[in-house]
C-alpha positions as CSV (number, residue, x, y, z in Angstrom):
1,X,29.1,-1.0,-9.5
2,X,27.7,1.3,-7.8
3,X,24.6,1.5,-9.4
4,X,23.9,-2.1,-9.2
5,X,24.4,-1.8,-5.4
6,X,21.9,0.4,-5.1
7,X,19.5,-0.9,-7.4
8,X,20.1,-4.5,-5.0
9,X,19.8,-2.1,-2.4
10,X,16.2,-1.5,-3.4
11,X,14.7,-4.5,-3.9
12,X,16.1,-5.9,-1.4
13,X,13.8,-3.1,1.0
14,X,11.0,-3.2,-1.7
15,X,11.2,-7.6,-1.2
16,X,10.7,-6.5,2.3
17,X,8.2,-4.3,2.3
18,X,5.7,-6.5,-0.2
19,X,6.4,-8.8,2.8
20,X,5.3,-6.7,5.5
21,X,2.7,-5.1,3.8
22,X,1.0,-8.1,3.0
23,X,0.8,-9.6,6.5
24,X,-0.8,-6.0,7.3
25,X,-2.7,-6.4,4.6
26,X,-4.0,-10.2,5.1
27,X,-4.6,-9.3,9.2
28,X,-6.1,-6.5,8.6
29,X,-8.2,-7.8,5.7
30,X,-9.5,-11.0,8.6
31,X,-9.7,-7.9,11.9
32,X,-12.4,-6.2,9.9
33,X,-14.1,-9.6,8.4
34,X,-14.4,-10.7,12.2
35,X,-16.0,-6.8,12.7
36,X,-18.5,-6.9,10.2
37,X,-19.2,-10.8,10.7
38,X,-19.6,-10.4,14.8
39,X,-22.0,-7.3,14.0
40,X,-23.7,-9.7,11.6
41,X,-24.4,-12.7,14.6
42,X,-24.9,-10.5,17.3
43,X,-27.8,-9.3,15.5
44,X,-29.4,-12.2,14.3
45,X,-29.5,-13.6,18.4
46,X,-31.1,-10.6,19.2
47,X,-34.2,-11.2,16.2
48,X,-34.2,-14.9,17.5
49,X,-33.8,-13.8,20.6
50,X,-37.1,-11.4,21.3
51,X,-38.4,-13.4,18.3
52,X,-38.6,-17.0,20.5
53,X,-42.5,-17.5,23.0
54,X,-41.2,-20.2,25.0
55,X,-42.9,-18.5,28.1
56,X,-39.5,-20.7,30.4
57,X,-37.3,-19.0,28.1
58,X,-38.6,-15.7,27.4
59,X,-36.4,-13.9,31.0
60,X,-33.0,-15.1,29.7
61,X,-33.9,-14.5,26.1
62,X,-34.7,-11.1,26.7
63,X,-31.6,-10.9,28.8
64,X,-29.0,-12.2,26.0
65,X,-30.3,-10.2,23.7
66,X,-30.4,-6.9,25.5
67,X,-26.9,-8.0,25.8
68,X,-26.2,-8.9,22.6
69,X,-27.5,-5.2,21.6
70,X,-24.3,-3.6,24.0
71,X,-21.9,-6.4,22.6
72,X,-22.8,-4.7,19.0
73,X,-22.0,-1.4,20.5
74,X,-19.0,-2.1,21.1
75,X,-18.0,-4.3,17.8
76,X,-19.4,-1.6,15.8
77,X,-17.3,1.2,18.5
78,X,-13.6,-1.2,18.2
79,X,-14.5,-1.1,13.9
80,X,-15.6,2.8,14.2
81,X,-11.9,3.3,15.9
82,X,-9.5,0.8,14.2
83,X,-11.3,1.2,11.2
84,X,-9.7,-2.2,9.9
85,X,-11.4,-1.8,6.3
86,X,-9.8,1.5,5.3
87,X,-6.9,0.2,6.3
88,X,-7.0,-3.0,4.8
89,X,-7.7,-1.2,1.0
90,X,-5.0,1.1,1.5
91,X,-2.4,-1.6,2.4
92,X,-3.1,-3.3,-1.1
93,X,-3.0,0.0,-2.9
94,X,0.8,0.5,-1.2
95,X,1.3,-3.1,-1.7
96,X,0.2,-2.4,-5.3
97,X,2.6,-0.4,-6.1
98,X,4.8,-2.5,-4.9
99,X,4.6,-4.9,-6.9
100,X,4.4,-3.1,-9.5
101,X,7.4,-0.8,-8.8
102,X,9.3,-4.7,-8.2
103,X,7.8,-5.6,-12.2
104,X,9.0,-2.5,-13.5
105,X,12.5,-3.3,-11.8
106,X,12.3,-6.8,-13.0
107,X,11.8,-4.5,-16.4
108,X,14.4,-3.6,-16.6
109,X,16.5,-5.5,-15.4
110,X,16.0,-8.6,-18.5
111,X,16.9,-6.5,-20.6
112,X,20.3,-6.2,-19.3
113,X,23.3,-7.9,-20.5
114,X,25.3,-9.1,-17.6
115,X,28.4,-6.5,-18.7
116,X,25.3,-3.5,-18.5
117,X,26.1,-0.5,-17.3
118,X,22.8,0.0,-15.1
119,X,21.4,3.4,-15.3
120,X,22.2,6.0,-13.1
121,X,18.9,7.2,-14.2
122,X,16.9,4.6,-14.1
123,X,18.0,3.8,-10.4
124,X,16.8,8.0,-9.3
125,X,13.8,7.4,-10.8
126,X,13.0,4.0,-9.3
127,X,14.3,5.2,-5.3
128,X,11.9,8.1,-6.0
129,X,9.1,6.5,-7.0
130,X,9.7,3.7,-4.1
131,X,9.8,7.0,-2.3
132,X,6.4,8.3,-3.1
133,X,5.3,4.6,-2.2
134,X,5.8,5.4,1.3
135,X,4.6,9.6,1.6
136,X,1.2,8.0,-0.5
137,X,1.0,6.0,2.5
138,X,1.9,7.6,5.1
139,X,-0.1,10.7,3.7
140,X,-3.3,8.1,3.6
141,X,-2.6,6.8,7.2
142,X,-2.2,10.3,9.0
143,X,-5.4,10.9,6.8
144,X,-7.5,8.2,8.1
145,X,-6.4,8.7,11.7
146,X,-7.3,12.4,11.7
147,X,-10.7,11.9,10.6
148,X,-11.2,9.4,13.7
149,X,-11.0,12.0,16.2
């Protein structure tokens, strides 16, 4: 029964981390899109503001273009500093790895009868794979943060 409890603990951890990682990945995906969209919209506003030749609005539009240009620099800096797209991609890879491990555990359990013993070797291998997933995710996160310095 001891290995069944360990496997259940591991399944619970994987489930919790899948939920967390999905939330983090979705948030960073939205942030990545917002940064890209903001930059594109501000660029379009600059083009429009500088292209309009109305004499009564010309000075205001030039000021608007200048402000938009400054905001593009800020938006792009935020995107570079926080690396939302890179984080999102790395989180999706971790999420895929966690789903793969969950599927392997589910497949293993599907082949067991209620009275069958859980293999110590399989539980240990599943846990090692789980640790490897988090180790790789941590290394990638640290590498990304070091690149930003």
